[in-house]
C-alpha positions as CSV (number, residue, x, y, z in Angstrom):
1,M,21.6,0.1,4.4
2,L,19.0,1.2,7.1
3,T,20.3,3.8,9.4
4,E,19.6,3.3,13.3
5,P,16.7,5.5,13.4
6,A,15.1,3.6,10.4
7,T,15.9,0.3,11.9
8,S,14.3,1.3,15.2
9,R,11.2,2.7,13.5
10,F,11.1,-0.8,11.5
11,R,11.4,-2.7,14.6
12,S,8.8,-0.8,16.4
13,I,6.2,-1.6,13.9
14,F,7.2,-5.3,13.8
15,T,7.9,-6.0,17.6
16,G,9.1,-9.7,18.4
17,V,9.3,-10.7,14.9
18,Q,12.9,-11.2,13.7
19,K,12.3,-11.3,9.8
20,P,8.8,-10.0,9.0
21,V,7.1,-11.2,5.9
22,I,5.6,-8.3,4.0
23,A,3.6,-9.6,1.2
24,M,2.2,-7.6,-1.9
25,A,-1.3,-7.4,-2.9
26,H,-1.2,-6.3,-6.5
27,L,-4.1,-4.5,-7.9
28,P,-5.3,-5.4,-11.4
29,P,-5.1,-2.4,-13.7
30,L,-6.7,0.7,-12.7
31,P,-9.2,3.1,-14.5
32,G,-7.3,5.5,-16.7
33,T,-4.6,2.7,-17.9
34,P,-4.8,0.7,-21.0
35,L,-5.5,-2.7,-19.6
36,Y,-8.4,-1.7,-17.0
37,D,-11.3,-4.0,-17.3
38,R,-14.4,-2.0,-17.9
39,T,-16.6,-4.9,-17.6
40,A,-15.4,-5.9,-14.2
41,G,-15.2,-2.2,-13.1
42,V,-13.9,-1.0,-9.7
43,R,-15.8,-3.6,-8.0
44,G,-13.9,-6.2,-9.8
45,I,-10.6,-4.7,-8.5
46,V,-11.9,-4.8,-4.8
47,D,-13.2,-8.1,-5.2
48,A,-9.8,-9.5,-6.5
49,V,-8.0,-7.8,-4.0
50,K,-10.3,-8.9,-1.2
51,R,-9.5,-12.5,-2.3
52,D,-5.8,-12.0,-2.5
53,V,-5.7,-10.3,1.1
54,H,-7.9,-13.4,2.4
55,V,-5.1,-15.9,1.2
56,L,-2.1,-13.6,2.6
57,L,-3.9,-13.4,5.9
58,E,-4.5,-17.1,6.1
59,A,-0.9,-17.6,5.2
60,D,-0.2,-15.4,8.5
61,V,2.1,-12.8,6.6
62,D,3.3,-10.0,8.9
63,A,2.1,-7.0,6.9
64,I,0.6,-6.4,3.6
65,M,1.7,-3.8,0.8
66,F,-1.0,-2.7,-1.7
67,C,0.4,-1.6,-5.1
68,N,-0.8,-0.9,-8.8
69,E,1.5,-3.5,-10.3
70,G,-1.3,-4.0,-12.9
71,D,-0.9,-0.6,-14.4
72,R,1.4,-1.1,-17.3
73,P,3.1,0.6,-18.8
74,Y,3.9,2.5,-15.6
75,Q,3.6,6.3,-15.7
76,L,5.6,8.7,-13.6
77,K,2.4,10.8,-12.5
78,A,-0.8,9.1,-11.0
79,G,-4.2,10.2,-12.5
80,P,-6.9,11.3,-9.9
81,E,-9.1,8.1,-11.0
82,G,-6.1,5.7,-10.1
83,A,-5.4,7.5,-6.9
84,A,-9.2,7.4,-5.9
85,V,-9.5,3.7,-6.6
86,L,-6.3,2.6,-4.8
87,A,-7.5,4.5,-1.8
88,R,-10.9,2.6,-2.0
89,V,-9.3,-0.6,-2.4
90,V,-7.0,-0.1,0.5
91,T,-9.8,1.1,2.7
92,E,-12.0,-1.7,2.0
93,C,-9.4,-4.5,1.9
94,A,-6.7,-3.4,4.5
95,P,-6.3,-5.8,7.5
96,S,-7.4,-4.3,10.8
97,D,-4.8,-6.6,12.9
98,R,-1.4,-6.2,11.2
99,P,0.4,-3.3,9.4
100,Y,-0.3,-2.5,5.8
101,G,1.2,-0.1,3.4
102,V,0.3,1.5,0.0
103,D,2.7,2.2,-3.0
104,F,1.8,3.9,-6.3
105,L,4.3,3.2,-8.9
106,W,6.0,5.9,-9.4
107,D,4.2,8.6,-7.9
108,P,5.3,9.1,-4.2
109,V,2.9,12.0,-3.7
110,C,-0.1,10.0,-4.8
111,A,1.2,7.1,-2.4
112,L,1.1,9.7,0.4
113,G,-2.3,10.8,-0.6
114,V,-3.6,7.4,-0.6
115,A,-2.1,6.6,2.9
116,V,-3.6,9.7,4.3
117,A,-6.9,8.9,2.6
118,S,-6.9,5.3,3.9
119,T,-5.6,6.3,7.4
120,S,-2.3,4.9,7.1
121,R,1.0,5.8,8.4
122,T,4.1,5.6,6.1
123,W,7.4,4.2,6.7
124,G,10.6,3.7,4.8
125,H,13.9,5.3,4.3
126,G,14.9,9.0,5.3
127,P,11.5,9.9,7.0
128,A,10.4,13.4,7.6
129,M,7.5,13.9,10.1
130,L,3.9,15.4,9.7
131,P,1.5,15.1,12.3
132,R,0.7,11.3,13.1
133,F,2.5,10.5,9.8
134,C,6.0,9.7,8.7
135,V,6.6,10.5,5.2
136,S,9.1,8.7,2.7
137,G,9.6,7.7,-0.7
138,D,6.6,5.8,-2.2
139,V,6.1,3.4,0.6
140,S,3.6,3.6,3.6
141,T,2.2,1.5,6.3
142,R,-0.3,1.6,9.0
143,T,0.3,0.4,12.5
144,T,-2.5,-1.4,14.4
């Protein structure tokens, strides 16, 4: 259950929206993982996510969360190549007119690094404040 401060923060991001729809943009497997498509490369990942984000924006979702769902089996610590590519994808594909977030399964430190690299602000449960950032778990979002 969300506490009052967390609820207030959430409501401040989604002003005027009773039940916001936060859609997922799942990245294909990233470099350094067993299913990574070397033929398509990083450009293929960016292009696939751009297509998905376009569809989600056309559906008028309230926010988009970017996540490395294609990286199976999931690892507890992200490699530098995965963090770098997720940051590139978020930077190139994030909407400019609504909140977006980043998540790196199961590495909250990596998620925070990608949020900072992509000029995101983070949100979630139990936040701790940094200059212009609110850090929590492995979820983050940028307010526009």
